[in-house]
N, CA, C and O atoms as a MOPAC input file, in Angstrom:
PM7 MOZYME 1SCF
protein

 N     62.08200 1    12.64800 1    58.01500 1
 C     63.33600 1    13.22900 1    57.48900 1
 C     64.59100 1    13.30000 1    58.18300 1
 O     64.78400 1    13.69100 1    59.33400 1
 N     65.56600 1    12.80000 1    57.19300 1
 C     67.21200 1    12.87400 1    57.82200 1
 C     67.87800 1    13.89800 1    57.22100 1
 O     67.73500 1    14.15400 1    56.02600 1
 N     68.61400 1    14.52100 1    57.97200 1
 C     69.67800 1    15.52400 1    57.54700 1
 C     70.88100 1    15.15900 1    57.52700 1
 O     71.66900 1    15.27800 1    58.46500 1
 N     71.18800 1    14.52500 1    56.08200 1
 C     72.28100 1    14.33000 1    55.23500 1
 C     73.42100 1    15.58800 1    55.40700 1
 O     73.25900 1    16.74300 1    55.01300 1
 N     74.44300 1    15.12200 1    56.00300 1
 C     75.85000 1    16.10700 1    55.13900 1
 C     76.83200 1    15.53000 1    54.66100 1
 O     77.36600 1    14.50700 1    55.09000 1
 N     77.20100 1    16.33700 1    53.49200 1
 C     78.25200 1    16.15700 1    52.54200 1
 C     79.39900 1    16.60700 1    52.55500 1
 O     79.44300 1    17.82300 1    52.36700 1
 N     80.58200 1    15.98900 1    52.73900 1
 C     81.64400 1    16.66300 1    53.21700 1
 C     82.63400 1    16.78000 1    51.80500 1
 O     82.93900 1    15.61000 1    51.57400 1
 N     83.10700 1    17.42500 1    51.03200 1
 C     84.25000 1    17.44800 1    50.04100 1
 C     85.07700 1    16.73100 1    50.37200 1
 O     85.10400 1    16.65800 1    51.60100 1
 N     86.10500 1    15.88300 1    49.70000 1
 C     86.84900 1    15.14100 1    49.86000 1
 C     88.13100 1    15.93400 1    50.54800 1
 O     88.77000 1    15.37300 1    51.43900 1
 N     88.45300 1    17.16700 1    50.12900 1
 C     89.55900 1    17.88000 1    50.79500 1
 C     89.04100 1    18.76300 1    52.17100 1
 O     89.72800 1    19.63100 1    52.70800 1
 N     87.91000 1    18.41800 1    52.54300 1
 C     87.01700 1    19.05200 1    54.03300 1
 C     86.91700 1    20.66300 1    53.61100 1
 O     86.71900 1    21.47000 1    54.52000 1
 N     87.02600 1    21.04500 1    52.49800 1
 C     86.37600 1    22.42800 1    52.59600 1
 C     85.17100 1    22.71200 1    52.15100 1
 O     84.97000 1    23.92400 1    52.06800 1
 N     84.15600 1    21.92700 1    51.78400 1
 C     82.85800 1    22.29500 1    51.42300 1
 C     82.28600 1    21.29200 1    52.52700 1
 O     82.78200 1    20.31800 1    53.09300 1
 N     81.15000 1    21.86400 1    52.59700 1
 C     80.01800 1    20.70400 1    53.48500 1
 C     78.52900 1    21.25500 1    52.74900 1
 O     78.18000 1    22.43400 1    52.69400 1
 N     77.87000 1    20.23700 1    52.28200 1
 C     76.63700 1    20.53300 1    52.41100 1
 C     75.72100 1    19.85600 1    52.61300 1
 O     75.74000 1    18.67300 1    52.27300 1
 N     74.53700 1    20.48300 1    53.29400 1
 C     73.17400 1    20.00600 1    54.06000 1
 C     72.00000 1    19.66900 1    52.98400 1
 O     71.54500 1    20.53500 1    52.23700 1
 N     71.56800 1    18.34300 1    52.98600 1
 C     70.16900 1    18.18200 1    52.42900 1
 C     69.27900 1    17.37900 1    53.53400 1
 O     69.64200 1    16.67800 1    54.47900 1
 N     67.89600 1    17.76000 1    53.04100 1
 C     67.06600 1    17.01800 1    54.08300 1
 C     66.44700 1    15.45500 1    53.27000 1
 O     65.93600 1    15.88300 1    52.23600 1
 N     66.31700 1    14.28900 1    53.27500 1
 C     66.26100 1    13.01900 1    52.77500 1
 C     65.45300 1    12.31500 1    53.57900 1
 O     65.59600 1    12.42300 1    54.79700 1
 N     64.35900 1    11.38500 1    52.98000 1
 C     63.59100 1    11.23400 1    53.45600 1
 C     63.66300 1     9.52200 1    53.68800 1
 O     64.17100 1     8.81800 1    52.81500 1
 N     63.19100 1     9.02300 1    54.75600 1
 C     63.47100 1     7.48800 1    54.97700 1
 C     63.11500 1     6.54400 1    53.99000 1
 O     62.06500 1     6.39300 1    53.36600 1
 N     63.91900 1     6.09000 1    53.97200 1
 C     64.01600 1     4.67100 1    52.94900 1
 C     64.78500 1     5.03900 1    51.75100 1
 O     65.14300 1     4.14700 1    50.98100 1
 N     65.08400 1     6.31500 1    51.51300 1
 C     66.04300 1     6.77000 1    50.26200 1
 C     67.04600 1     6.27900 1    50.27800 1
 O     67.57200 1     6.41200 1    51.38300 1
 N     67.88600 1     5.51000 1    49.28700 1
 C     69.45200 1     5.24200 1    49.44000 1
 C     70.06300 1     6.66600 1    49.42500 1
 O     69.58500 1     7.76200 1    49.13500 1
 N     70.89600 1     6.39100 1    49.70900 1
 C     72.18000 1     7.52900 1    50.04200 1
 C     72.28800 1     7.69600 1    48.71000 1
 O     71.84000 1     8.79700 1    48.39100 1
 N     72.72400 1     7.02500 1    47.72500 1
 C     73.40500 1     7.41000 1    46.15400 1
 C     72.41900 1     8.21700 1    45.67400 1
 O     72.64000 1     9.27600 1    45.08700 1
 N     71.23800 1     7.72000 1    45.91700 1
 C     70.28300 1     8.39400 1    45.14100 1
 C     70.54900 1    10.06000 1    45.70800 1
 O     70.65700 1    11.04000 1    44.97100 1
 N     70.61900 1    10.05500 1    47.25700 1
 C     70.11200 1    11.50400 1    47.85700 1
 C     71.51300 1    12.37500 1    47.32000 1
 O     71.45900 1    13.47600 1    46.77200 1
 N     72.83800 1    11.56400 1    47.63100 1
 C     73.88000 1    12.17000 1    46.79000 1
 C     74.01000 1    12.44800 1    45.27200 1
 O     74.65900 1    13.44900 1    44.96700 1
 N     73.57000 1    11.82400 1    44.45300 1
 C     73.59100 1    12.28300 1    43.06500 1
 C     72.58700 1    13.27700 1    42.77600 1
 O     72.67600 1    14.15000 1    41.91200 1
 N     71.60100 1    13.07400 1    43.58600 1
 C     70.19000 1    14.21600 1    43.51800 1
 C     70.63700 1    15.69200 1    44.14800 1
 O     70.05100 1    16.75500 1    43.94400 1
 N     71.81300 1    15.48800 1    44.95900 1
 C     72.14900 1    17.09100 1    45.06400 1
 C     73.61500 1    17.24000 1    44.29800 1
 O     74.44000 1    17.97300 1    44.84200 1
 N     73.90300 1    16.70500 1    43.30100 1
 C     75.26200 1    16.96000 1    42.79000 1
 C     76.41400 1    16.42700 1    42.93500 1
 O     77.30400 1    16.66200 1    42.11700 1
 N     76.61500 1    15.58200 1    44.04200 1
 C     77.70100 1    15.10600 1    44.53200 1
 C     78.62900 1    14.14900 1    43.71200 1
 O     78.22800 1    13.51500 1    42.73600 1
 N     79.61000 1    14.11600 1    44.08600 1
 C     80.70900 1    13.30500 1    42.85000 1
 C     80.58100 1    11.87900 1    43.08800 1
 O     81.60400 1    11.19700 1    43.14800 1
 N     79.27500 1    11.28300 1    43.25000 1
 C     78.92900 1     9.70600 1    43.21000 1
 C     78.92900 1     9.28900 1    41.50100 1
 O     78.23700 1     9.89700 1    40.68400 1
 N     79.68700 1     8.33300 1    41.20900 1
 C     79.28200 1     8.05900 1    39.77300 1
 C     78.25700 1     7.02600 1    39.90400 1
 O     77.29400 1     7.14000 1    39.14500 1
 N     78.27300 1     5.99700 1    40.75200 1
 C     77.22800 1     5.00600 1    40.50000 1
 C     77.34900 1     4.25000 1    39.47900 1
 O     76.26700 1     3.78400 1    39.12200 1
 N     78.44400 1     3.86300 1    38.71400 1
 C     78.35100 1     3.04400 1    37.72200 1
 C     77.62800 1     2.06600 1    37.59700 1
 O     77.06300 1     2.02900 1    36.50400 1
 N     77.34700 1     1.02400 1    38.45800 1
 C     76.35700 1     0.13100 1    38.19000 1
 C     75.23200 1     0.44800 1    38.65800 1
 O     74.55000 1    -0.49900 1    39.04900 1
 N     74.73100 1     1.63900 1    38.76700 1
 C     73.44100 1     1.97700 1    39.22700 1
 C     72.89600 1     1.46300 1    40.72000 1
 O     71.73200 1     1.30600 1    41.09000 1
 N     73.70600 1     1.33000 1    41.19200 1
 C     73.48500 1     0.85100 1    42.76300 1
 C     72.94300 1    -0.88200 1    43.16700 1
 O     72.23700 1    -1.41700 1    44.02200 1
 N     73.76200 1    -1.30500 1    41.98000 1
 C     73.71500 1    -2.84100 1    41.76000 1
 C     74.72100 1    -3.51300 1    42.54200 1
 O     74.95800 1    -4.68900 1    42.26400 1
 N     75.29700 1    -2.99900 1    43.39800 1
 C     76.59400 1    -3.08500 1    43.80400 1
 C     77.68300 1    -4.32400 1    43.05600 1
 O     78.05200 1    -5.45300 1    43.37900 1
 N     77.92800 1    -3.42000 1    41.92300 1
 C     78.71100 1    -4.09100 1    41.08600 1
 C     80.21900 1    -3.24900 1    40.98100 1
 O     81.23500 1    -3.79900 1    40.55600 1
 N     80.19200 1    -2.38300 1    41.26200 1
 C     81.62700 1    -1.57700 1    41.37300 1
 C     81.64100 1    -0.94100 1    42.53600 1
 O     80.90700 1    -1.16800 1    43.49800 1
 N     82.82600 1     0.18500 1    42.41000 1
 C     82.94500 1     0.64200 1    44.11300 1
 C     82.78100 1     2.27100 1    43.75400 1
 O     82.93600 1     3.01900 1    44.71900 1
 N     82.49400 1     2.87300 1    42.51400 1
 C     82.02100 1     4.49100 1    42.30400 1
 C     81.30700 1     5.03800 1    43.27000 1
 O     81.53000 1     6.24700 1    43.33300 1
 N     80.44600 1     4.61600 1    44.14800 1
 C     79.70700 1     5.13100 1    45.52400 1
 C     80.23200 1     5.20700 1    46.30900 1
 O     79.69300 1     5.81500 1    47.23400 1
 N     81.77500 1     4.61600 1    46.56200 1
 C     81.88500 1     4.58400 1    47.87600 1
 C     82.29100 1     6.33100 1    49.08700 1
 O     82.89700 1     7.37200 1    48.83300 1
 N     81.66000 1     5.88400 1    50.19100 1
 C     81.93300 1     7.14700 1    51.11400 1
 C     82.55400 1     6.82600 1    52.07000 1
 O     82.92800 1     5.66600 1    52.24500 1
 N     82.81300 1     7.88900 1    52.96500 1
 C     83.69900 1     7.83500 1    54.03500 1
 C     82.58800 1     8.34100 1    55.28500 1
 O     82.54800 1     9.51300 1    55.65900 1
 N     81.72600 1     7.28700 1    55.84400 1
 C     81.00500 1     7.81700 1    57.17600 1
 C     81.88600 1     8.43300 1    58.28400 1
 O     83.01800 1     8.05200 1    58.58100 1
 N     81.17600 1     9.46900 1    58.86500 1
 C     81.57700 1     9.63500 1    60.06200 1
 C     81.65200 1     8.77500 1    61.10300 1
 O     80.77800 1     7.96600 1    61.41200 1
 N     83.03800 1     8.99900 1    61.83000 1
 C     83.10700 1     8.07400 1    62.91900 1
 C     82.11100 1     7.52500 1    63.79200 1
 O     81.86000 1     6.36600 1    64.12300 1
 N     81.41800 1     9.04100 1    64.19500 1
 C     80.13100 1     9.14300 1    65.55800 1
 C     78.75800 1     8.38500 1    65.08600 1
 O     77.87700 1     7.91800 1    65.80800 1
 N     78.87800 1     8.41100 1    62.99600 1
 C     77.95500 1     7.71300 1    62.55800 1
 C     77.42700 1     6.52400 1    61.93400 1
 O     76.37900 1     6.08800 1    61.45900 1
 N     78.89500 1     6.12400 1    62.20000 1
 C     79.13900 1     4.64800 1    61.55300 1
 C     78.44800 1     3.59400 1    62.36100 1
 O     77.81300 1     2.67100 1    61.85000 1
 N     78.54100 1     3.70300 1    63.12700 1
 C     77.58400 1     2.69400 1    64.57300 1
 C     76.53600 1     2.48700 1    64.42000 1
 O     76.00600 1     1.49900 1    64.92900 1
 N     75.64300 1     3.66800 1    63.39100 1
 C     74.07300 1     3.63100 1    63.55900 1
 C     73.75100 1     2.67600 1    62.32600 1
 O     72.61500 1     2.20700 1    62.26100 1
 N     74.90400 1     2.28800 1    61.11400 1
 C     74.30500 1     1.26300 1    59.72400 1
 C     74.42500 1     0.29800 1    60.43800 1
 O     74.98800 1     0.28900 1    61.53200 1
 N     73.74700 1    -0.90100 1    59.72400 1
 C     73.96000 1    -2.00600 1    59.67800 1
 C     75.12200 1    -2.80900 1    59.04400 1
 O     75.26100 1    -2.54700 1    57.84900 1
 N     75.87700 1    -3.59900 1    59.47500 1
 C     77.37300 1    -3.96500 1    58.86300 1
 C     76.88900 1    -4.11000 1    57.26200 1
 O     75.77000 1    -4.19700 1    56.75600 1
 N     78.07800 1    -4.09700 1    56.76400 1
 C     78.28100 1    -4.35300 1    55.57500 1
 C     78.09200 1    -5.87200 1    55.11300 1
 O     78.55400 1    -6.71400 1    55.88300 1
 N     77.63000 1    -6.20500 1    54.24800 1
 C     77.57800 1    -7.85900 1    53.58200 1
 C     79.17500 1    -8.14400 1    53.02300 1
 O     80.04000 1    -7.30100 1    52.78800 1
 N     79.23500 1    -9.26200 1    52.92600 1
 C     80.64100 1   -10.01100 1    52.74100 1
 C     81.05900 1    -9.60000 1    50.98800 1
 O     82.20800 1    -9.57600 1    50.54800 1
 N     79.71600 1    -9.28500 1    50.14300 1
 C     79.88300 1    -8.92900 1    49.09500 1
 C     80.55400 1    -7.17100 1    48.64500 1
 O     81.40900 1    -6.85900 1    47.81600 1
 N     79.64300 1    -6.21300 1    49.69900 1
 C     80.25200 1    -4.92700 1    50.20800 1
 C     81.75600 1    -4.63000 1    50.30300 1
 O     82.51700 1    -3.83600 1    49.75000 1
 N     81.89200 1    -5.76500 1    51.39300 1
 C     83.39800 1    -5.40200 1    51.67900 1
 C     83.97800 1    -5.89200 1    50.87200 1
 O     84.80000 1    -5.11700 1    50.38300 1
 N     83.97600 1    -7.08700 1    50.34100 1
 C     84.68600 1    -7.62100 1    48.88200 1
 C     84.83700 1    -6.29500 1    48.18100 1
 O     85.98900 1    -5.88800 1    48.03300 1
 N     83.84100 1    -5.56300 1    47.72800 1
 C     83.96600 1    -4.19100 1    46.17300 1
 C     84.82500 1    -3.26500 1    47.06200 1
 O     85.86900 1    -2.84900 1    46.56100 1
 N     84.44500 1    -2.81300 1    48.58900 1
 C     85.12800 1    -2.23700 1    49.26600 1
 C     86.69100 1    -2.17100 1    49.29000 1
 O     87.42000 1    -1.21800 1    49.56800 1
 N     86.96200 1    -3.28800 1    48.96800 1
 C     88.79500 1    -3.77100 1    49.50200 1
 C     89.25300 1    -3.42100 1    47.60500 1
 O     90.42500 1    -3.62000 1    47.28800 1
 N     88.51400 1    -3.05300 1    46.80000 1
 C     88.87400 1    -3.02600 1    45.53200 1
 C     88.60000 1    -1.18600 1    45.37100 1
 O     88.56100 1    -0.69500 1    44.24300 1
 N     88.44300 1    -0.38200 1    46.51900 1
 C     87.92200 1     0.72400 1    46.09900 1
 C     89.21900 1     1.86100 1    46.66600 1
 O     89.78700 1     1.75400 1    47.75300 1
 N     89.41600 1     2.63500 1    45.92000 1
 C     90.46600 1     3.53700 1    46.44200 1
 C     90.09900 1     4.26600 1    47.77900 1
 O     88.96800 1     4.24600 1    48.26400 1
 N     91.33400 1     5.00700 1    48.40100 1
 C     91.38500 1     5.63000 1    49.43000 1
 C     90.35200 1     4.93300 1    50.37200 1
 O     89.41400 1     5.70700 1    50.56400 1
 N     90.19900 1     3.81100 1    50.99200 1
 C     89.20000 1     3.40700 1    51.64000 1
 C     90.00000 1     3.47000 1    52.93300 1
 O     91.21900 1     3.31800 1    53.00900 1
 N     89.16400 1     3.71400 1    53.94500 1
 C     89.42300 1     3.86800 1    55.41500 1
 C     88.06400 1     2.83100 1    56.15800 1
 O     86.94900 1     2.55700 1    55.71400 1
 N     88.68300 1     2.48300 1    57.31700 1
 C     87.87300 1     1.59300 1    58.30200 1
 C     86.02800 1     2.03600 1    58.32300 1
 O     85.12800 1     1.23700 1    58.58300 1
 N     85.89500 1     3.14600 1    58.06000 1
 C     84.44900 1     3.60600 1    57.94200 1
 C     83.98200 1     3.78200 1    56.45100 1
 O     82.87800 1     4.27300 1    56.21300 1
 N     84.70000 1     3.43900 1    55.60600 1
 C     84.02900 1     3.44200 1    54.41100 1
 C     83.07900 1     2.34800 1    54.20300 1
 O     83.20400 1     1.24700 1    54.73900 1
 N     81.82900 1     2.77500 1    53.16400 1
 C     80.90700 1     2.08200 1    52.88500 1
 C     80.20200 1     2.57400 1    51.65300 1
 O     80.35700 1     3.74800 1    51.31500 1
 N     79.13000 1     1.43800 1    50.67800 1
 C     79.38100 1     1.99100 1    49.46600 1
 C     77.63600 1     2.77100 1    49.39400 1
 O     76.64200 1     2.08900 1    49.64400 1
 N     77.56700 1     3.90100 1    49.10600 1
 C     76.31400 1     4.65300 1    49.34100 1
 C     75.17900 1     3.96900 1    48.77200 1
 O     74.07300 1     4.26900 1    49.22300 1
 N     75.27800 1     2.87900 1    47.62600 1
 C     74.08900 1     2.23600 1    46.89400 1
 C     73.55900 1     1.35200 1    48.38500 1
 O     72.43000 1     0.87500 1    48.50400 1
 N     74.42500 1     1.29000 1    49.22800 1
 C     73.89900 1    -0.18200 1    50.08400 1
 C     73.30200 1     0.58300 1    51.67600 1
 O     73.06300 1    -0.02000 1    52.72300 1
 N     73.18800 1     1.95600 1    51.42800 1
 C     72.89700 1     2.78600 1    52.61000 1
 C     71.55300 1     3.59500 1    52.29600 1
 O     71.48200 1     4.61700 1    51.61300 1
 N     70.56400 1     2.97000 1    52.89700 1
 C     69.03800 1     3.36800 1    53.61000 1
 C     68.77500 1     4.00500 1    54.32200 1
 O     68.84500 1     3.68200 1    55.50800 1
 N     68.41500 1     5.02600 1    53.98100 1
 C     67.98500 1     6.08100 1    55.43900 1
 C     67.06000 1     5.52200 1    56.21000 1
 O     66.19100 1     4.80900 1    55.70800 1
 N     67.11800 1     5.78000 1    57.60000 1
 C     66.24500 1     5.71900 1    58.43500 1
 C     66.03700 1     6.75000 1    59.63800 1
 O     66.90000 1     7.12900 1    60.43000 1
 N     64.79800 1     7.08700 1    59.59300 1
 C     64.30800 1     7.92700 1    60.25400 1
 C     65.41300 1     8.04900 1    61.94500 1
 O     65.85200 1     9.13700 1    62.31700 1
 N     65.64700 1     6.86800 1    62.65000 1
 C     66.05600 1     7.14200 1    63.91200 1
 C     67.48500 1     7.31900 1    63.62100 1
 O     68.22300 1     6.95400 1    64.53600 1
 N     68.05400 1     7.78800 1    62.57600 1
 C     69.29200 1     8.03700 1    62.54500 1
 C     69.50600 1     9.57600 1    62.75000 1
 O     70.56900 1     9.97900 1    63.22200 1
 N     68.56200 1    10.38500 1    62.42000 1
 C     68.14900 1    11.75400 1    62.25900 1
 C     69.10800 1    12.77900 1    61.64400 1
 O     68.74400 1    13.92300 1    61.37300 1
 N     70.34300 1    12.32100 1    61.43700 1
 C     71.15200 1    12.95600 1    60.63800 1
 C     72.33000 1    11.73900 1    60.43900 1
 O     72.33100 1    10.75600 1    61.18000 1
 N     73.55600 1    11.96100 1    59.10900 1
 C     74.40400 1    10.98300 1    58.64400 1
 C     75.00200 1    12.09300 1    57.98700 1
 O     74.39000 1    12.99700 1    57.42000 1
 N     76.52500 1    11.94200 1    58.12300 1
 C     77.76600 1    12.99700 1    57.73300 1
 C     78.40900 1    11.56100 1    56.98200 1
 O     78.57100 1    10.43000 1    57.44000 1
 N     78.72500 1    12.20600 1    55.47800 1
 C     80.32900 1    11.35100 1    54.82900 1
 C     80.72900 1    12.08800 1    54.02600 1
 O     80.20800 1    12.98000 1    53.35600 1
 N     82.10100 1    11.51800 1    54.14200 1
 C     83.08600 1    12.54400 1    53.08800 1
 C     83.20600 1    11.90500 1    51.87900 1
 O     83.36200 1    10.68700 1    51.96800 1
 N     83.18800 1    12.22200 1    51.13000 1
 C     83.72300 1    12.00300 1    49.56300 1
 C     85.24800 1    11.56200 1    49.61600 1
 O     86.00000 1    12.27700 1    50.27700 1
 N     85.84900 1    10.26800 1    48.87500 1
 C     86.58700 1     9.93300 1    49.33300 1
 C     87.63700 1    10.51500 1    48.32300 1
 O     88.76300 1    10.02000 1    48.37300 1
 N     87.40300 1    11.47700 1    47.44200 1
 C     88.50100 1    11.83900 1    46.21300 1
 C     88.84300 1    11.39100 1    45.13300 1
 O     89.17800 1    12.05200 1    44.15000 1
 N     88.76800 1     9.89400 1    45.25900 1
 C     89.09100 1     9.18900 1    44.15700 1
 C     88.14600 1     7.96800 1    44.06100 1
 O     87.25900 1     7.64000 1    44.85000 1
 N     88.57600 1     7.31400 1    42.80900 1
 C     87.36200 1     6.11400 1    42.80900 1
 C     87.74700 1     5.27700 1    41.59100 1
 O     88.14300 1     5.88100 1    40.59400 1
 N     87.65700 1     3.72300 1    41.57200 1
 C     88.27500 1     2.97200 1    40.81100 1
 C     86.71100 1     2.75100 1    40.11500 1
 O     85.75500 1     2.76600 1    40.89000 1
 N     86.46600 1     2.54800 1    38.65900 1
 C     85.76900 1     1.48000 1    38.26700 1
 C     85.91900 1     0.38300 1    37.98800 1
 O     86.46900 1     0.19200 1    36.90300 1
 N     85.63200 1    -0.48300 1    38.56900 1
 C     85.90300 1    -1.78800 1    38.63100 1
 C     84.77200 1    -2.80400 1    37.64800 1
 O     84.64600 1    -4.00900 1    37.86100 1
 N     84.07600 1    -2.11900 1    36.65600 1
 C     83.60400 1    -2.69600 1    35.87200 1
 C     84.23600 1    -2.32300 1    34.32800 1
 O     83.79400 1    -2.89000 1    33.32900 1
 N     85.05700 1    -1.55100 1    34.27100 1
 C     86.16900 1    -1.20300 1    33.01500 1
 C     85.30400 1    -0.56500 1    32.17500 1
 O     85.26400 1    -1.19300 1    31.11700 1
 N     84.62200 1     0.35300 1    32.15700 1
 C     83.65100 1     0.97300 1    31.34700 1
 C     84.74100 1     2.50500 1    31.60000 1
 O     84.42900 1     3.57700 1    31.08200 1

């Protein structure tokens, strides 16, 4: 089990949920009612699941692929700790993961 902490865009709300190893962060977030649209259903064809990973947790993650980096270039409110939630698969050794909602997104599929 991994404890995932979701922080609202304004920092005013924090929710913690327990997630299973191997789950995608996008699925965990959507099950918790977080405002991540995931328009492309996790196929890495949009940036509507953009999250900002806490600085202390960012180094835990494997590097983003070039394709993910390209999509993040198109996302709103990107930071140096931005990732796509559909590309984060939870691992036991992390124990915890904290992410902040970016506050806005751009649907690059044009839907």
